[in-house]
C-alpha positions in Angstrom: 433.2 331.6 215.9 436.8 330.0 216.3 437.7 327.1 213.8 438.7 324.0 215.1 442.2 323.9 215.0 441.7 327.4 217.5 438.9 325.8 219.2 440.7 322.6 219.9 443.9 324.7 220.8 441.6 327.5 223.5 440.0 324.1 225.2 443.8 322.2 225.7 444.7 325.4 227.0 441.9 326.2 229.6 440.9 329.7 227.5 438.2 328.1 226.3 435.3 325.9 227.5 433.6 323.5 225.6 430.2 324.4 227.4 430.6 328.4 225.9 431.5 327.3 222.5 428.3 324.9 222.6 426.4 327.5 223.7 427.7 330.1 221.2 427.0 327.4 218.5 423.4 327.0 219.9 423.0 330.9 219.7 424.4 331.4 216.0 421.9 328.6 214.6 418.8 330.4 216.7 420.2 333.5 214.9 420.3 332.2 211.5 418.8 328.6 210.7 415.4 329.9 210.4 416.9 332.1 207.4 419.3 329.7 205.5 417.9 326.3 206.6 421.3 324.5 207.8 420.2 322.1 210.9 417.3 320.1 211.3 417.5 318.6 214.7 419.7 320.0 217.4 420.6 318.3 220.3 421.1 321.5 222.5 420.7 320.1 225.9 422.3 316.9 225.2 425.7 318.7 223.3 425.8 321.2 226.5 425.4 318.2 229.0 428.2 316.5 227.1 430.3 319.7 227.2 430.2 319.6 230.6 431.6 316.4 231.1 434.4 317.0 228.4 435.1 320.5 230.5 435.2 318.5 233.4 437.8 316.0 231.9 440.0 318.9 230.4 440.3 320.4 233.7 441.6 317.4 234.8 444.1 317.3 232.2 442.4 314.4 230.7 441.6 314.8 226.5 439.4 312.0 224.8 441.4 313.5 221.4 442.4 316.2 218.9 438.6 317.3 218.7 438.1 317.5 222.4 435.1 319.7 223.4 434.3 320.8 219.4 430.7 320.8 218.1 429.9 319.5 215.0 427.1 319.8 212.5 426.4 316.3 210.7 424.8 315.5 207.3 421.3 313.8 208.0 422.6 310.9 205.8 425.0 309.5 208.4 423.5 307.1 211.0 423.9 307.9 214.2 422.9 306.0 217.0 419.6 306.8 219.0 419.2 309.8 216.8 417.0 310.0 214.2 418.5 310.4 210.6 415.9 311.6 208.3 418.3 311.2 204.8 416.5 314.5 203.9 413.0 312.2 203.2 409.5 312.7 204.4 409.4 308.9 204.0 412.0 308.4 207.0 411.2 310.8 209.5 410.8 307.8 212.2 414.4 306.8 211.4 416.7 305.8 214.8 419.7 303.8 213.6 420.8 301.5 216.3 424.8 302.1 215.6 427.2 305.0 214.7 428.4 305.2 210.9 432.3 304.8 211.0 433.0 308.3 210.6 430.8 309.3 213.4 432.7 306.9 216.1 435.7 308.1 215.4 434.4 311.9 215.5 433.3 311.2 218.8 436.4 309.2 220.1 438.5 312.3 219.4 436.5 314.5 221.4 434.0 315.7 219.5 430.3 316.8 220.3 427.6 316.2 218.1 425.2 318.9 218.0 422.8 318.7 215.2 421.9 316.9 211.7 422.5 319.2 208.6 420.3 319.4 205.7 420.8 317.4 202.9 418.3 316.7 199.4 416.7 313.6 199.6 418.8 310.3 200.0 421.7 312.7 198.6 420.0 313.1 195.0 420.8 316.0 193.9 423.3 318.9 193.8 421.0 321.3 194.5 419.8 322.8 197.7 415.8 321.8 197.7 414.1 319.8 200.7 411.0 319.2 201.7 412.4 318.2 204.9 414.7 321.2 206.0 413.5 323.8 203.3 415.6 325.3 200.6 419.2 325.5 201.8 420.7 329.3 201.2 423.8 330.3 200.7 425.0 333.5 203.6 426.4 335.4 201.3 422.9 335.9 199.7 420.1 334.4 201.0 417.8 334.6 198.3 420.0 332.0 196.5 420.9 328.5 196.5 423.3 326.8 198.6 423.9 324.0 196.2 424.2 320.1 197.8 423.8 317.8 198.6 425.6 318.5 201.8 423.8 321.7 201.7 423.6 322.0 205.7 426.7 321.2 206.7 428.4 324.0 204.0 425.7 326.5 205.3 426.4 325.6 208.7 430.2 326.1 208.2 430.2 329.2 206.6 427.4 331.0 208.4 430.0 330.2 211.8 427.1 327.8 213.3 429.3 325.3 214.0 433.5 325.5 213.6 432.8 322.6 211.1 430.7 319.8 209.6 430.6 316.2 207.8 429.4 315.9 204.5 429.6 313.4 202.1 430.0 313.6 198.4 428.7 311.1 195.6 429.0 313.7 192.5 430.4 317.1 193.9 428.1 317.1 197.4 430.8 318.8 199.3 432.4 320.4 196.3 429.2 322.2 195.0 427.7 323.9 198.0 431.3 324.8 199.4 431.7 326.7 196.0 428.6 328.4 196.4 429.1 329.3 200.2 432.9 329.8 200.3 434.4 326.9 202.4 436.8 324.1 201.9 435.9 320.6 201.1 438.3 317.8 200.1 436.3 314.6 198.5 439.2 312.4 199.7 440.4 309.4 197.4 437.6 306.7 197.2 437.5 305.1 200.4 439.9 307.0 202.5 437.4 308.0 205.1 434.9 304.7 205.4 431.4 304.9 204.6 428.2 302.8 205.9 426.0 301.5 205.4 426.1 300.3 202.1 424.8 302.5 198.9 424.1 301.3 195.6 426.4 304.0 194.6 429.1 303.0 196.2 431.8 303.4 193.4 430.6 307.1 194.0 430.5 307.5 197.5 432.6 309.4 199.6 432.6 310.9 203.3 433.9 313.7 204.5 434.5 317.2 206.4 433.3 320.8 204.9 435.3 323.4 207.0 436.6 326.7 207.4 440.2 326.2 206.5 442.4 323.6 204.8 444.4 323.0 208.0 441.1 322.1 209.8 440.2 319.5 206.9 443.8 318.1 207.4 442.7 317.6 210.8 439.6 315.7 210.2 441.0 313.5 207.6 443.6 312.4 210.5 441.2 311.5 212.8 438.5 309.8 210.0 440.4 308.2 207.8 441.7 304.4 207.9 440.1 300.9 207.2 437.0 299.8 209.0 435.4 296.4 208.9 431.7 297.9 207.8 433.4 299.3 204.7 435.0 297.0 202.1 436.0 299.8 200.1 437.6 301.9 203.0 442.0 302.3 202.1 444.3 301.5 204.3 445.5 303.8 207.1 447.7 306.8 205.4 451.6 306.7 206.0 451.8 310.5 206.9 450.2 312.7 209.1 447.9 315.1 207.1 448.2 318.1 209.0 451.7 317.8 209.2 451.7 317.5 205.5 450.7 321.0 205.1 453.4 322.9 207.1 455.8 321.4 205.0 457.6 323.2 202.0 455.8 323.0 198.7 457.8 321.0 196.3 458.2 322.3 192.8 455.0 320.9 190.8 454.2 320.5 187.0 450.5 321.6 187.3 447.5 321.3 184.7 445.4 324.2 184.4 441.8 323.8 182.4 439.8 326.6 182.3 437.2 324.3 181.2 435.8 320.5 180.6 433.8 319.0 177.8 433.3 323.1 175.9 431.4 323.7 178.5 430.6 327.8 178.8 431.8 329.0 182.1 430.3 332.3 183.3 432.7 335.0 182.7 433.1 335.9 186.8 434.2 332.1 187.0 436.1 332.3 184.4 437.9 335.8 185.6 438.2 334.6 189.4 439.8 331.4 188.4 442.2 332.6 185.7 443.6 335.7 188.3 444.1 333.2 191.1 446.1 330.6 189.0 448.2 333.6 187.5 448.8 334.8 190.9 449.6 331.0 192.2 451.9 330.7 189.3 453.7 333.8 190.3 454.1 333.2 194.0 454.6 329.0 194.5 457.3 327.1 193.0 454.6 326.0 190.2 455.0 325.4 186.4 451.9 325.7 185.4 450.7 324.6 181.7 447.2 325.5 180.1 445.9 322.4 178.6 442.2 321.5 176.7 441.4 317.7 177.8 440.3 315.8 174.8 437.9 313.8 177.4 434.3 313.1 176.1 432.0 314.4 178.8 431.0 311.0 180.9 427.5 312.2 182.1 425.7 309.1 180.3 428.2 306.9 182.4 427.6 309.0 185.3 423.5 309.1 184.8 423.6 305.2 184.2 425.4 304.4 187.5 423.4 307.3 189.5 420.0 306.7 188.1 419.8 302.7 188.0 422.0 302.0 191.5 419.6 305.0 193.3 416.0 304.4 191.6 416.3 300.5 191.6 417.6 300.4 195.1 415.0 302.8 196.7 412.2 302.1 194.3 410.6 298.6 195.3 411.2 300.1 199.3 409.3 303.1 198.4 406.7 301.9 196.4 403.2 303.4 197.2 404.7 306.1 198.6 405.8 308.7 195.9 403.5 311.1 196.5 406.0 311.9 199.5 408.9 312.3 197.8 410.5 315.4 195.8 409.3 315.4 192.6 412.5 315.2 190.9 413.6 311.8 192.9 410.6 310.4 192.5 411.5 310.7 188.5 414.5 309.6 188.9 412.8 306.4 190.5 410.7 306.2 187.4 413.3 306.5 184.8 415.5 303.7 186.7 413.2 301.2 185.0 414.2 301.8 181.6 417.9 300.5 182.8 418.6 296.6 182.2 421.8 294.9 183.2 423.6 295.1 180.1 423.5 299.2 180.0 424.5 298.7 183.7 427.4 296.7 182.8 428.0 298.8 180.0 428.4 301.7 182.2 430.8 300.2 184.7 433.2 299.6 181.5 432.9 302.7 180.5 433.7 304.7 184.0 436.7 302.2 184.1 437.6 303.7 180.4 437.1 307.7 181.4 438.8 306.7 184.8 441.9 305.2 183.1 441.9 308.8 181.3 441.8 310.5 184.3 444.8 308.5 186.0 447.0 308.9 182.6 446.6 312.5 182.5 448.5 312.5 186.0 451.7 310.3 184.7 452.2 313.7 183.3 451.4 316.2 185.7 451.6 316.6 189.4 448.2 318.5 189.9 445.0 319.5 187.8 443.2 322.9 188.3 440.3 323.8 186.9 436.8 325.8 188.3 434.9 323.8 190.7 431.6 324.9 188.6 430.9 326.7 185.9 428.4 328.9 187.3 427.4 331.1 190.5 424.4 330.6 192.5 420.9 330.5 191.4 417.7 331.3 193.3 417.6 328.8 196.2 413.8 327.8 195.2 415.0 326.5 192.2 416.8 323.4 191.0 419.4 324.9 188.6 419.7 327.6 186.5 416.8 329.4 184.9 418.2 328.7 181.4 417.9 324.7 182.3 414.8 324.9 183.7 412.5 322.4 181.9 414.9 321.8 179.3 416.8 318.9 179.9 414.9 315.3 180.4 417.6 313.4 182.5 417.1 311.7 185.8 420.1 313.8 187.1 419.4 317.2 185.1 421.5 318.8 188.1 424.9 317.2 186.6 424.0 319.2 183.8 425.1 322.1 185.6 428.3 320.6 187.8 430.1 319.3 184.5 433.6 319.5 186.5 432.5 317.8 190.0 431.0 314.2 189.1 433.6 313.1 186.6 436.2 312.5 189.8 433.8 310.7 191.5 433.7 308.1 188.4 437.6 308.3 188.5 438.0 308.3 192.5 440.6 310.9 192.8 441.0 313.3 195.6 439.6 316.8 194.5 439.0 319.5 196.5 437.3 323.1 196.2 438.3 326.1 197.8 437.3 329.5 197.6 439.6 331.7 195.0 437.8 334.8 194.5 434.3 336.8 194.3 432.0 338.0 191.9 431.5 342.2 192.0 428.1 340.8 193.5 430.1 339.5 196.4 429.5 335.8 195.9 432.3 333.1 196.4 433.8 331.5 193.6 435.4 328.2 193.8 438.7 326.7 192.4 439.1 322.6 192.1 442.2 321.2 192.7 442.5 317.3 191.5 445.7 315.4 192.2 446.4 311.3 191.6 444.4 308.8 192.9 445.5 308.3 196.7 447.9 311.8 196.9 445.0 313.2 199.4 448.2 314.6 201.3 449.5 316.3 198.0 446.4 318.0 197.3 446.0 319.2 200.7 449.3 320.6 201.1 449.2 322.3 197.9 445.6 323.7 199.3 447.4 325.0 202.7 449.8 326.7 200.3 447.2 328.4 198.2 445.7 329.3 201.6 448.6 331.2 202.8 449.1 333.3 199.6 445.5 333.9 198.7 443.5 333.7 202.4 439.9 333.7 202.5 438.6 332.5 206.1 438.9 335.7 207.6 435.9 337.2 205.3 432.6 336.9 206.6 429.4 336.8 204.8 427.0 339.8 205.2 424.6 338.7 207.5 427.1 338.5 210.0 428.8 341.7 209.7 
């Protein structure tokens, strides 16, 4: 299965037909989806029909854009005109939006084909991969284990070569968590880099973006998908540079902070060893001044919990009243616990968020990048909502955030943060390195990650079930 850039180039050169590519994706989904639970609705017939149209256009020398003829998976939170968007909930099985979200509109305008909707947890509420709609998401590296979430299906589909790439979203780590567990690349861009719609009660945390096999695929998709849109009042101005071109520029000398952990969180030895080894290799091979740091930040867990629970729980609670039995028990519990928050607590959390963000932004007055593990753990059994050590021991409405303490802080601050594979455990599980940059420095993060990929490549590695 070619990646995005490979597929687009071969289609443009006439070496690959969009029809053959879509059919290969459909065949891969049929072969592996029942095991991994990546896709819900698959539009094989419609996608093949669109591929025939795009193939004919290519034969005439007409190309709609840089994604002409390339099929994608789309997280089932994104609105798609005329196509069911379940949002991972039994309460929304008949929800068919009337218009596309901006990210979908731009994907299509660039020639991309929507092949199907990928799995997500209910309303994207958790970093685990349990779903009553799609089944438990499983990493292709060991299908007994979780893929992570909430963009579970998009990471699985990309890692298992069901599609060249897929779209996801990230409100607390939801593209980075499954990318770490599935061995893919994902950048949570700066808040507003890619417009989001419809409105979310946690809009101050929510980002949209691709999950890809390579950094340069991600850069191309950020080039296509970024820029303002009237539907998103937080959307940033169009970038002043081409991110894909930035990836080809020589890396300047950078001052890098390397943090083994945050908030004193224990890190699993295989994760710590792989990240430390990768950072050591990069320090030798790239123009980096790496400084090991211990950051004095206080864990903003309660701030995140308040914004996440109060925002989502109150927003969904009234609409879903009387349908609690149809909900994931964890999400139902979140709605119940949302009632304990009042306006004073919510406003206090917004102030705490600003104070924490100030600390993060202050770090980048001294450093160009921050490196740390994406997650402190390896994947856990797919039927669980978190590591066994945490099962039943946490009264929080966001228990998943207890095992993702390195991802949600950068949703609070809005910084660009990427996860890339930096090694594999002895049992063959991928391990993620997180790269965080200054606010709005998405290009710098992508450029650095491209240099990392050049020295520590990963895209050639295949999960065992594909060998």
